[in-house]
Jmol script that loads the backbone (N, CA, C; Angstrom):
load data "model"
ATOM      1  N   UNK A   1     -31.208  -1.433  14.201  1.00  0.00           N
ATOM      2  CA  UNK A   1     -32.021  -1.051  15.371  1.00  0.00           C
ATOM      3  C   UNK A   1     -31.284  -2.115  16.188  1.00  0.00           C
ATOM      4  N   UNK A   2     -30.807  -1.705  17.706  1.00  0.00           N
ATOM      5  CA  UNK A   2     -30.748  -3.019  18.766  1.00  0.00           C
ATOM      6  C   UNK A   2     -32.013  -3.570  19.345  1.00  0.00           C
ATOM      7  N   UNK A   3     -32.241  -4.580  20.051  1.00  0.00           N
ATOM      8  CA  UNK A   3     -33.348  -4.544  20.570  1.00  0.00           C
ATOM      9  C   UNK A   3     -33.805  -3.841  21.624  1.00  0.00           C
ATOM     10  N   UNK A   4     -32.849  -3.233  22.260  1.00  0.00           N
ATOM     11  CA  UNK A   4     -32.845  -2.405  23.381  1.00  0.00           C
ATOM     12  C   UNK A   4     -33.697  -1.313  22.781  1.00  0.00           C
ATOM     13  N   UNK A   5     -32.746  -0.508  21.292  1.00  0.00           N
ATOM     14  CA  UNK A   5     -33.757   0.553  20.862  1.00  0.00           C
ATOM     15  C   UNK A   5     -35.214   0.155  20.425  1.00  0.00           C
ATOM     16  N   UNK A   6     -35.518  -1.632  19.868  1.00  0.00           N
ATOM     17  CA  UNK A   6     -36.864  -1.665  19.529  1.00  0.00           C
ATOM     18  C   UNK A   6     -37.470  -1.291  20.664  1.00  0.00           C
ATOM     19  N   UNK A   7     -37.057  -2.350  21.642  1.00  0.00           N
ATOM     20  CA  UNK A   7     -38.395  -1.984  22.680  1.00  0.00           C
ATOM     21  C   UNK A   7     -38.452  -0.704  23.051  1.00  0.00           C
ATOM     22  N   UNK A   8     -37.505   0.214  23.216  1.00  0.00           N
ATOM     23  CA  UNK A   8     -37.935   1.723  23.541  1.00  0.00           C
ATOM     24  C   UNK A   8     -38.618   1.928  22.808  1.00  0.00           C
ATOM     25  N   UNK A   9     -38.318   2.020  21.661  1.00  0.00           N
ATOM     26  CA  UNK A   9     -39.718   2.419  20.222  1.00  0.00           C
ATOM     27  C   UNK A   9     -40.778   1.877  20.403  1.00  0.00           C
ATOM     28  N   UNK A  10     -41.106   0.292  20.878  1.00  0.00           N
ATOM     29  CA  UNK A  10     -42.309  -0.211  20.648  1.00  0.00           C
ATOM     30  C   UNK A  10     -42.908   0.290  22.134  1.00  0.00           C
ATOM     31  N   UNK A  11     -42.415   0.766  23.217  1.00  0.00           N
ATOM     32  CA  UNK A  11     -42.503   0.955  24.884  1.00  0.00           C
ATOM     33  C   UNK A  11     -43.367   2.629  24.596  1.00  0.00           C
ATOM     34  N   UNK A  12     -42.264   3.473  23.739  1.00  0.00           N
ATOM     35  CA  UNK A  12     -43.110   4.915  23.293  1.00  0.00           C
ATOM     36  C   UNK A  12     -44.352   4.604  22.529  1.00  0.00           C
ATOM     37  N   UNK A  13     -44.457   3.748  21.752  1.00  0.00           N
ATOM     38  CA  UNK A  13     -45.710   3.701  21.066  1.00  0.00           C
ATOM     39  C   UNK A  13     -46.682   3.076  21.805  1.00  0.00           C
ATOM     40  N   UNK A  14     -46.756   2.481  22.684  1.00  0.00           N
ATOM     41  CA  UNK A  14     -47.387   1.527  23.785  1.00  0.00           C
ATOM     42  C   UNK A  14     -47.844   3.018  24.470  1.00  0.00           C
ATOM     43  N   UNK A  15     -47.257   3.764  25.026  1.00  0.00           N
ATOM     44  CA  UNK A  15     -47.562   5.060  25.805  1.00  0.00           C
ATOM     45  C   UNK A  15     -48.228   6.299  25.277  1.00  0.00           C
ATOM     46  N   UNK A  16     -47.697   6.156  24.128  1.00  0.00           N
ATOM     47  CA  UNK A  16     -48.505   7.214  23.393  1.00  0.00           C
ATOM     48  C   UNK A  16     -50.447   6.818  23.122  1.00  0.00           C
ATOM     49  N   UNK A  17     -50.019   5.422  22.635  1.00  0.00           N
ATOM     50  CA  UNK A  17     -51.938   4.802  22.323  1.00  0.00           C
ATOM     51  C   UNK A  17     -52.097   4.775  23.754  1.00  0.00           C
ATOM     52  N   UNK A  18     -51.736   4.507  24.735  1.00  0.00           N
ATOM     53  CA  UNK A  18     -52.239   4.325  26.380  1.00  0.00           C
ATOM     54  C   UNK A  18     -53.033   5.948  26.459  1.00  0.00           C
ATOM     55  N   UNK A  19     -51.998   6.715  26.580  1.00  0.00           N
ATOM     56  CA  UNK A  19     -52.318   8.535  26.555  1.00  0.00           C
ATOM     57  C   UNK A  19     -53.549   8.286  25.636  1.00  0.00           C
ATOM     58  N   UNK A  20     -53.518   8.207  24.391  1.00  0.00           N
ATOM     59  CA  UNK A  20     -54.855   8.607  23.785  1.00  0.00           C
ATOM     60  C   UNK A  20     -55.835   8.109  23.912  1.00  0.00           C
ATOM     61  N   UNK A  21     -55.820   6.429  24.461  1.00  0.00           N
ATOM     62  CA  UNK A  21     -56.930   5.625  25.121  1.00  0.00           C
ATOM     63  C   UNK A  21     -57.522   6.652  26.286  1.00  0.00           C
ATOM     64  N   UNK A  22     -56.979   6.773  27.189  1.00  0.00           N
ATOM     65  CA  UNK A  22     -56.672   7.457  28.266  1.00  0.00           C
ATOM     66  C   UNK A  22     -57.929   8.850  28.052  1.00  0.00           C
ATOM     67  N   UNK A  23     -57.772   9.363  26.559  1.00  0.00           N
ATOM     68  CA  UNK A  23     -58.024  10.272  26.707  1.00  0.00           C
ATOM     69  C   UNK A  23     -59.244  10.754  25.898  1.00  0.00           C
ATOM     70  N   UNK A  24     -59.751   9.656  25.134  1.00  0.00           N
ATOM     71  CA  UNK A  24     -60.616   9.524  24.200  1.00  0.00           C
ATOM     72  C   UNK A  24     -62.078   9.201  24.607  1.00  0.00           C
ATOM     73  N   UNK A  25     -62.925   9.751  23.607  1.00  0.00           N
ATOM     74  CA  UNK A  25     -64.043  10.207  24.416  1.00  0.00           C
ATOM     75  C   UNK A  25     -65.206   9.504  23.306  1.00  0.00           C
ATOM     76  N   UNK A  26     -64.586   9.006  22.466  1.00  0.00           N
ATOM     77  CA  UNK A  26     -65.655   7.947  21.314  1.00  0.00           C
ATOM     78  C   UNK A  26     -65.582   6.362  21.510  1.00  0.00           C
ATOM     79  N   UNK A  27     -66.173   5.822  20.956  1.00  0.00           N
ATOM     80  CA  UNK A  27     -66.388   4.355  20.669  1.00  0.00           C
ATOM     81  C   UNK A  27     -64.888   3.693  19.929  1.00  0.00           C
ATOM     82  N   UNK A  28     -65.093   2.873  20.644  1.00  0.00           N
ATOM     83  CA  UNK A  28     -63.546   2.213  20.259  1.00  0.00           C
ATOM     84  C   UNK A  28     -63.062   2.083  18.535  1.00  0.00           C
ATOM     85  N   UNK A  29     -64.514   1.799  17.887  1.00  0.00           N
ATOM     86  CA  UNK A  29     -64.177   1.807  16.585  1.00  0.00           C
ATOM     87  C   UNK A  29     -64.159   2.904  15.504  1.00  0.00           C
ATOM     88  N   UNK A  30     -64.795   3.685  16.192  1.00  0.00           N
ATOM     89  CA  UNK A  30     -64.335   5.001  15.674  1.00  0.00           C
ATOM     90  C   UNK A  30     -63.299   5.748  16.148  1.00  0.00           C
ATOM     91  N   UNK A  31     -62.690   5.370  17.387  1.00  0.00           N
ATOM     92  CA  UNK A  31     -61.436   6.030  17.353  1.00  0.00           C
ATOM     93  C   UNK A  31     -60.055   5.119  16.721  1.00  0.00           C
ATOM     94  N   UNK A  32     -60.249   4.139  16.255  1.00  0.00           N
ATOM     95  CA  UNK A  32     -59.600   3.705  15.074  1.00  0.00           C
ATOM     96  C   UNK A  32     -59.712   4.002  14.100  1.00  0.00           C
ATOM     97  N   UNK A  33     -61.074   4.343  13.425  1.00  0.00           N
ATOM     98  CA  UNK A  33     -61.007   5.194  12.548  1.00  0.00           C
ATOM     99  C   UNK A  33     -60.235   6.700  12.526  1.00  0.00           C
ATOM    100  N   UNK A  34     -60.354   7.082  13.604  1.00  0.00           N
ATOM    101  CA  UNK A  34     -60.030   8.533  13.278  1.00  0.00           C
ATOM    102  C   UNK A  34     -58.507   8.522  13.564  1.00  0.00           C
ATOM    103  N   UNK A  35     -57.547   7.462  14.298  1.00  0.00           N
ATOM    104  CA  UNK A  35     -56.356   7.412  14.045  1.00  0.00           C
ATOM    105  C   UNK A  35     -55.690   6.937  12.896  1.00  0.00           C
ATOM    106  N   UNK A  36     -56.628   6.536  12.209  1.00  0.00           N
ATOM    107  CA  UNK A  36     -55.995   5.736  11.091  1.00  0.00           C
ATOM    108  C   UNK A  36     -55.909   7.252   9.673  1.00  0.00           C
ATOM    109  N   UNK A  37     -57.469   7.750  10.016  1.00  0.00           N
ATOM    110  CA  UNK A  37     -57.786   8.770   9.318  1.00  0.00           C
ATOM    111  C   UNK A  37     -56.403   9.881   9.610  1.00  0.00           C
ATOM    112  N   UNK A  38     -55.584   9.830  10.600  1.00  0.00           N
ATOM    113  CA  UNK A  38     -54.676  10.839  11.269  1.00  0.00           C
ATOM    114  C   UNK A  38     -53.504  10.716  10.468  1.00  0.00           C
ATOM    115  N   UNK A  39     -53.288   9.855   9.573  1.00  0.00           N
ATOM    116  CA  UNK A  39     -52.451   9.470   8.826  1.00  0.00           C
ATOM    117  C   UNK A  39     -52.346  10.333   7.335  1.00  0.00           C
ATOM    118  N   UNK A  40     -53.534  10.856   7.061  1.00  0.00           N
ATOM    119  CA  UNK A  40     -53.789  11.577   5.858  1.00  0.00           C
ATOM    120  C   UNK A  40     -53.392  12.853   6.268  1.00  0.00           C
ATOM    121  N   UNK A  41     -53.619  13.449   7.630  1.00  0.00           N
ATOM    122  CA  UNK A  41     -53.285  14.781   8.138  1.00  0.00           C
ATOM    123  C   UNK A  41     -51.571  14.645   8.259  1.00  0.00           C
ATOM    124  N   UNK A  42     -51.169  13.911   8.699  1.00  0.00           N
ATOM    125  CA  UNK A  42     -50.001  13.843   8.886  1.00  0.00           C
ATOM    126  C   UNK A  42     -48.949  14.071   7.303  1.00  0.00           C
ATOM    127  N   UNK A  43     -49.522  13.140   6.296  1.00  0.00           N
ATOM    128  CA  UNK A  43     -49.100  13.186   5.215  1.00  0.00           C
ATOM    129  C   UNK A  43     -49.046  14.549   4.467  1.00  0.00           C
ATOM    130  N   UNK A  44     -49.964  15.111   4.730  1.00  0.00           N
ATOM    131  CA  UNK A  44     -50.398  16.489   3.877  1.00  0.00           C
ATOM    132  C   UNK A  44     -49.136  17.400   4.650  1.00  0.00           C
ATOM    133  N   UNK A  45     -49.142  17.167   5.962  1.00  0.00           N
ATOM    134  CA  UNK A  45     -47.762  18.217   6.598  1.00  0.00           C
ATOM    135  C   UNK A  45     -46.328  17.462   5.898  1.00  0.00           C
ATOM    136  N   UNK A  46     -46.371  16.287   5.613  1.00  0.00           N
ATOM    137  CA  UNK A  46     -44.720  15.999   4.558  1.00  0.00           C
ATOM    138  C   UNK A  46     -45.108  16.780   3.529  1.00  0.00           C
ATOM    139  N   UNK A  47     -46.110  16.829   2.794  1.00  0.00           N
ATOM    140  CA  UNK A  47     -46.073  17.950   1.985  1.00  0.00           C
ATOM    141  C   UNK A  47     -46.249  18.624   2.104  1.00  0.00           C
ATOM    142  N   UNK A  48     -46.996  19.987   2.724  1.00  0.00           N
ATOM    143  CA  UNK A  48     -46.849  21.107   3.339  1.00  0.00           C
ATOM    144  C   UNK A  48     -45.208  21.608   3.424  1.00  0.00           C
ATOM    145  N   UNK A  49     -44.324  20.526   3.991  1.00  0.00           N
ATOM    146  CA  UNK A  49     -43.140  21.265   4.510  1.00  0.00           C
ATOM    147  C   UNK A  49     -41.858  20.905   3.058  1.00  0.00           C
ATOM    148  N   UNK A  50     -42.531  19.992   2.243  1.00  0.00           N
ATOM    149  CA  UNK A  50     -41.591  19.591   1.331  1.00  0.00           C
ATOM    150  C   UNK A  50     -41.584  21.000   0.384  1.00  0.00           C
ATOM    151  N   UNK A  51     -43.040  21.181  -0.212  1.00  0.00           N
ATOM    152  CA  UNK A  51     -43.336  22.503  -0.553  1.00  0.00           C
ATOM    153  C   UNK A  51     -42.680  23.912  -0.313  1.00  0.00           C
ATOM    154  N   UNK A  52     -42.702  23.925   0.987  1.00  0.00           N
ATOM    155  CA  UNK A  52     -41.875  24.937   1.695  1.00  0.00           C
ATOM    156  C   UNK A  52     -40.467  25.103   1.452  1.00  0.00           C
ATOM    157  N   UNK A  53     -39.747  23.609   1.644  1.00  0.00           N
ATOM    158  CA  UNK A  53     -38.531  23.773   2.001  1.00  0.00           C
ATOM    159  C   UNK A  53     -37.762  24.014   0.563  1.00  0.00           C
ATOM    160  N   UNK A  54     -38.366  23.547  -0.757  1.00  0.00           N
ATOM    161  CA  UNK A  54     -38.027  23.798  -1.798  1.00  0.00           C
ATOM    162  C   UNK A  54     -38.397  25.253  -2.670  1.00  0.00           C
ATOM    163  N   UNK A  55     -39.470  26.183  -1.657  1.00  0.00           N
ATOM    164  CA  UNK A  55     -39.756  26.927  -2.092  1.00  0.00           C
ATOM    165  C   UNK A  55     -41.011  27.217  -3.029  1.00  0.00           C
ATOM    166  N   UNK A  56     -41.682  26.245  -3.142  1.00  0.00           N
ATOM    167  CA  UNK A  56     -42.771  26.051  -4.700  1.00  0.00           C
ATOM    168  C   UNK A  56     -43.473  26.988  -4.565  1.00  0.00           C
ATOM    169  N   UNK A  57     -44.295  26.966  -3.552  1.00  0.00           N
ATOM    170  CA  UNK A  57     -45.303  28.428  -2.985  1.00  0.00           C
ATOM    171  C   UNK A  57     -44.884  29.769  -3.162  1.00  0.00           C
ATOM    172  N   UNK A  58     -44.900  30.790  -4.113  1.00  0.00           N
ATOM    173  CA  UNK A  58     -44.517  31.860  -4.457  1.00  0.00           C
ATOM    174  C   UNK A  58     -45.040  33.076  -3.256  1.00  0.00           C
ATOM    175  N   UNK A  59     -45.994  33.143  -2.899  1.00  0.00           N
ATOM    176  CA  UNK A  59     -46.500  33.686  -1.724  1.00  0.00           C
ATOM    177  C   UNK A  59     -46.197  33.415   0.161  1.00  0.00           C
ATOM    178  N   UNK A  60     -45.492  32.217  -0.130  1.00  0.00           N
ATOM    179  CA  UNK A  60     -44.793  31.531   1.114  1.00  0.00           C
ATOM    180  C   UNK A  60     -43.243  31.592   1.158  1.00  0.00           C
ATOM    181  N   UNK A  61     -42.621  31.466  -0.352  1.00  0.00           N
ATOM    182  CA  UNK A  61     -41.177  31.063  -0.043  1.00  0.00           C
ATOM    183  C   UNK A  61     -41.001  29.866   0.735  1.00  0.00           C
ATOM    184  N   UNK A  62     -39.443  30.213   1.119  1.00  0.00           N
ATOM    185  CA  UNK A  62     -39.057  29.084   1.551  1.00  0.00           C
ATOM    186  C   UNK A  62     -39.594  29.095   3.508  1.00  0.00           C
ATOM    187  N   UNK A  63     -40.718  28.392   3.267  1.00  0.00           N
ATOM    188  CA  UNK A  63     -41.207  28.635   4.473  1.00  0.00           C
ATOM    189  C   UNK A  63     -40.880  27.309   5.718  1.00  0.00           C
ATOM    190  N   UNK A  64     -40.015  26.267   4.699  1.00  0.00           N
ATOM    191  CA  UNK A  64     -39.447  25.235   5.801  1.00  0.00           C
ATOM    192  C   UNK A  64     -38.098  24.600   5.099  1.00  0.00           C
ATOM    193  N   UNK A  65     -37.863  23.888   6.576  1.00  0.00           N
ATOM    194  CA  UNK A  65     -36.765  23.014   5.930  1.00  0.00           C
ATOM    195  C   UNK A  65     -36.424  21.647   5.808  1.00  0.00           C
ATOM    196  N   UNK A  66     -35.809  21.192   5.325  1.00  0.00           N
ATOM    197  CA  UNK A  66     -35.301  19.662   5.413  1.00  0.00           C
ATOM    198  C   UNK A  66     -35.914  19.240   6.902  1.00  0.00           C
ATOM    199  N   UNK A  67     -34.883  19.690   7.463  1.00  0.00           N
ATOM    200  CA  UNK A  67     -35.214  19.067   8.978  1.00  0.00           C
ATOM    201  C   UNK A  67     -37.150  18.990   9.602  1.00  0.00           C
ATOM    202  N   UNK A  68     -37.493  20.375   8.668  1.00  0.00           N
ATOM    203  CA  UNK A  68     -39.058  20.272   9.045  1.00  0.00           C
ATOM    204  C   UNK A  68     -39.450  19.237   8.391  1.00  0.00           C
ATOM    205  N   UNK A  69     -39.146  18.485   7.322  1.00  0.00           N
ATOM    206  CA  UNK A  69     -39.667  17.244   6.101  1.00  0.00           C
ATOM    207  C   UNK A  69     -39.379  16.265   7.398  1.00  0.00           C
ATOM    208  N   UNK A  70     -37.758  15.795   7.709  1.00  0.00           N
ATOM    209  CA  UNK A  70     -37.994  14.965   8.919  1.00  0.00           C
ATOM    210  C   UNK A  70     -38.533  14.759   9.424  1.00  0.00           C
ATOM    211  N   UNK A  71     -38.978  15.620  10.570  1.00  0.00           N
ATOM    212  CA  UNK A  71     -40.141  15.737  11.576  1.00  0.00           C
ATOM    213  C   UNK A  71     -41.198  15.420  11.085  1.00  0.00           C
ATOM    214  N   UNK A  72     -41.886  15.706  10.390  1.00  0.00           N
ATOM    215  CA  UNK A  72     -43.106  15.527   9.852  1.00  0.00           C
ATOM    216  C   UNK A  72     -43.340  14.144   9.150  1.00  0.00           C
ATOM    217  N   UNK A  73     -41.992  13.458   8.644  1.00  0.00           N
ATOM    218  CA  UNK A  73     -41.906  12.049   8.207  1.00  0.00           C
ATOM    219  C   UNK A  73     -41.972  11.314   9.204  1.00  0.00           C
ATOM    220  N   UNK A  74     -41.432  12.097  10.480  1.00  0.00           N
ATOM    221  CA  UNK A  74     -41.025  11.072  11.869  1.00  0.00           C
ATOM    222  C   UNK A  74     -42.831  11.220  12.519  1.00  0.00           C
ATOM    223  N   UNK A  75     -43.544  12.261  12.137  1.00  0.00           N
ATOM    224  CA  UNK A  75     -44.823  12.152  12.758  1.00  0.00           C
ATOM    225  C   UNK A  75     -45.569  11.131  12.235  1.00  0.00           C
ATOM    226  N   UNK A  76     -45.502  10.974  10.669  1.00  0.00           N
ATOM    227  CA  UNK A  76     -46.164   9.726   9.944  1.00  0.00           C
ATOM    228  C   UNK A  76     -45.909   8.144  10.474  1.00  0.00           C
ATOM    229  N   UNK A  77     -44.748   8.218  10.960  1.00  0.00           N
ATOM    230  CA  UNK A  77     -44.832   7.023  11.185  1.00  0.00           C
ATOM    231  C   UNK A  77     -44.905   6.393  12.477  1.00  0.00           C
ATOM    232  N   UNK A  78     -44.746   7.622  13.179  1.00  0.00           N
ATOM    233  CA  UNK A  78     -45.469   7.172  14.932  1.00  0.00           C
ATOM    234  C   UNK A  78     -46.584   7.130  14.819  1.00  0.00           C
ATOM    235  N   UNK A  79     -47.441   8.171  13.788  1.00  0.00           N
ATOM    236  CA  UNK A  79     -48.580   8.104  13.674  1.00  0.00           C
ATOM    237  C   UNK A  79     -49.502   6.595  13.450  1.00  0.00           C
ATOM    238  N   UNK A  80     -48.465   5.972  12.274  1.00  0.00           N
ATOM    239  CA  UNK A  80     -49.199   4.890  11.713  1.00  0.00           C
ATOM    240  C   UNK A  80     -48.715   3.520  12.694  1.00  0.00           C
ATOM    241  N   UNK A  81     -47.566   3.645  13.275  1.00  0.00           N
ATOM    242  CA  UNK A  81     -47.223   2.715  14.649  1.00  0.00           C
ATOM    243  C   UNK A  81     -48.330   3.189  15.501  1.00  0.00           C
ATOM    244  N   UNK A  82     -48.912   3.795  16.094  1.00  0.00           N
ATOM    245  CA  UNK A  82     -49.922   4.020  17.109  1.00  0.00           C
ATOM    246  C   UNK A  82     -51.013   3.282  16.548  1.00  0.00           C
ATOM    247  N   UNK A  83     -51.338   3.550  15.239  1.00  0.00           N
ATOM    248  CA  UNK A  83     -52.849   3.064  14.146  1.00  0.00           C
ATOM    249  C   UNK A  83     -52.622   1.516  14.743  1.00  0.00           C
ATOM    250  N   UNK A  84     -51.542   1.209  14.125  1.00  0.00           N
ATOM    251  CA  UNK A  84     -51.318  -0.120  14.265  1.00  0.00           C
ATOM    252  C   UNK A  84     -51.484  -1.122  14.828  1.00  0.00           C
ATOM    253  N   UNK A  85     -50.916  -0.422  16.618  1.00  0.00           N
ATOM    254  CA  UNK A  85     -50.933  -0.964  17.615  1.00  0.00           C
ATOM    255  C   UNK A  85     -52.223  -1.127  18.196  1.00  0.00           C
ATOM    256  N   UNK A  86     -53.096   0.056  17.741  1.00  0.00           N
ATOM    257  CA  UNK A  86     -54.415  -0.024  17.919  1.00  0.00           C
ATOM    258  C   UNK A  86     -54.849  -1.139  17.434  1.00  0.00           C
ATOM    259  N   UNK A  87     -54.792  -1.434  16.145  1.00  0.00           N
ATOM    260  CA  UNK A  87     -55.879  -2.411  15.313  1.00  0.00           C
ATOM    261  C   UNK A  87     -55.303  -3.707  15.262  1.00  0.00           C
ATOM    262  N   UNK A  88     -53.659  -3.954  15.990  1.00  0.00           N
ATOM    263  CA  UNK A  88     -53.092  -4.836  15.944  1.00  0.00           C
ATOM    264  C   UNK A  88     -52.865  -5.669  17.334  1.00  0.00           C
ATOM    265  N   UNK A  89     -53.414  -6.568  17.961  1.00  0.00           N
ATOM    266  CA  UNK A  89     -52.785  -7.385  19.196  1.00  0.00           C
ATOM    267  C   UNK A  89     -51.511  -7.416  19.021  1.00  0.00           C
ATOM    268  N   UNK A  90     -50.911  -7.653  18.025  1.00  0.00           N
ATOM    269  CA  UNK A  90     -49.513  -8.060  17.915  1.00  0.00           C
ATOM    270  C   UNK A  90     -49.190  -7.268  16.753  1.00  0.00           C
ATOM    271  N   UNK A  91     -48.917  -5.890  17.200  1.00  0.00           N
ATOM    272  CA  UNK A  91     -48.289  -5.013  16.389  1.00  0.00           C
ATOM    273  C   UNK A  91     -46.789  -4.878  15.562  1.00  0.00           C
ATOM    274  N   UNK A  92     -45.890  -5.595  16.751  1.00  0.00           N
ATOM    275  CA  UNK A  92     -44.976  -5.543  16.474  1.00  0.00           C
ATOM    276  C   UNK A  92     -44.441  -7.246  15.413  1.00  0.00           C
ATOM    277  N   UNK A  93     -45.226  -8.156  15.390  1.00  0.00           N
ATOM    278  CA  UNK A  93     -45.262  -8.940  14.918  1.00  0.00           C
ATOM    279  C   UNK A  93     -45.207  -8.870  13.307  1.00  0.00           C
ATOM    280  N   UNK A  94     -46.759  -8.149  13.515  1.00  0.00           N
ATOM    281  CA  UNK A  94     -47.620  -7.907  11.807  1.00  0.00           C
ATOM    282  C   UNK A  94     -46.352  -7.039  11.395  1.00  0.00           C
ATOM    283  N   UNK A  95     -46.158  -6.120  12.052  1.00  0.00           N
ATOM    284  CA  UNK A  95     -44.793  -5.282  11.166  1.00  0.00           C
ATOM    285  C   UNK A  95     -43.723  -5.700  10.776  1.00  0.00           C
ATOM    286  N   UNK A  96     -42.941  -7.068  11.753  1.00  0.00           N
ATOM    287  CA  UNK A  96     -42.119  -7.682  11.235  1.00  0.00           C
ATOM    288  C   UNK A  96     -42.453  -8.821   9.977  1.00  0.00           C
ATOM    289  N   UNK A  97     -43.495  -9.372  10.184  1.00  0.00           N
ATOM    290  CA  UNK A  97     -44.018  -9.948   9.124  1.00  0.00           C
ATOM    291  C   UNK A  97     -44.081  -9.265   7.665  1.00  0.00           C
ATOM    292  N   UNK A  98     -44.789  -8.240   8.089  1.00  0.00           N
ATOM    293  CA  UNK A  98     -44.730  -7.659   6.198  1.00  0.00           C
ATOM    294  C   UNK A  98     -43.549  -6.702   6.318  1.00  0.00           C
ATOM    295  N   UNK A  99     -42.460  -6.062   6.992  1.00  0.00           N
ATOM    296  CA  UNK A  99     -41.432  -5.754   6.240  1.00  0.00           C
ATOM    297  C   UNK A  99     -40.696  -7.319   5.682  1.00  0.00           C
ATOM    298  N   UNK A 100     -40.697  -8.149   6.151  1.00  0.00           N
ATOM    299  CA  UNK A 100     -39.639  -9.375   5.885  1.00  0.00           C
ATOM    300  C   UNK A 100     -40.703 -10.030   4.075  1.00  0.00           C
ATOM    301  N   UNK A 101     -41.682  -9.648   4.059  1.00  0.00           N
ATOM    302  CA  UNK A 101     -42.257  -9.887   2.879  1.00  0.00           C
ATOM    303  C   UNK A 101     -41.763  -8.631   1.782  1.00  0.00           C
ATOM    304  N   UNK A 102     -41.998  -7.449   2.023  1.00  0.00           N
ATOM    305  CA  UNK A 102     -41.485  -6.737   1.213  1.00  0.00           C
ATOM    306  C   UNK A 102     -39.656  -6.740   1.346  1.00  0.00           C
ATOM    307  N   UNK A 103     -38.837  -6.917   2.141  1.00  0.00           N
ATOM    308  CA  UNK A 103     -37.614  -7.341   1.660  1.00  0.00           C
ATOM    309  C   UNK A 103     -37.340  -7.911   1.002  1.00  0.00           C
ATOM    310  N   UNK A 104     -37.874  -9.689   1.123  1.00  0.00           N
ATOM    311  CA  UNK A 104     -38.081 -10.501   0.299  1.00  0.00           C
ATOM    312  C   UNK A 104     -38.173 -10.164  -1.103  1.00  0.00           C
ATOM    313  N   UNK A 105     -39.325  -9.415  -1.368  1.00  0.00           N
ATOM    314  CA  UNK A 105     -39.592  -9.349  -2.887  1.00  0.00           C
ATOM    315  C   UNK A 105     -38.343  -8.174  -3.509  1.00  0.00           C
ATOM    316  N   UNK A 106     -37.834  -7.371  -2.499  1.00  0.00           N
ATOM    317  CA  UNK A 106     -36.976  -6.500  -2.772  1.00  0.00           C
ATOM    318  C   UNK A 106     -35.760  -7.188  -3.215  1.00  0.00           C
ATOM    319  N   UNK A 107     -35.859  -8.416  -2.498  1.00  0.00           N
ATOM    320  CA  UNK A 107     -34.486  -9.144  -2.573  1.00  0.00           C
ATOM    321  C   UNK A 107     -34.268  -9.838  -3.939  1.00  0.00           C
ATOM    322  N   UNK A 108     -35.318 -10.002  -4.493  1.00  0.00           N
ATOM    323  CA  UNK A 108     -35.696 -10.469  -6.166  1.00  0.00           C
ATOM    324  C   UNK A 108     -35.665 -12.007  -5.909  1.00  0.00           C
TER     325      UNK A 108
END
end "model"
wireframe off; spacefill off
backbone 0.3
color backbone group
């Protein structure tokens, strides 16, 4: 990801968070908790799409495509980044540091 793409990503996340904040009618702590809980909903939609893509549910058959799974995974990523940016004043730095730790461990 180039610096411009990274900046575009975080600018979009900031816009989404601002939109949610503007339309929020709950106390800040409750809004944060609900944004984190929203991840569970989105992950459930990934599972539903995978089940539909492989036709696991005999009643529904092949109700989803692998492109649906990709879309739902993107929703998980965006929801997580919005929640992270709500929680952390330096979401970029938090993610960068965490990713560095993960890649360092993976490199062994």
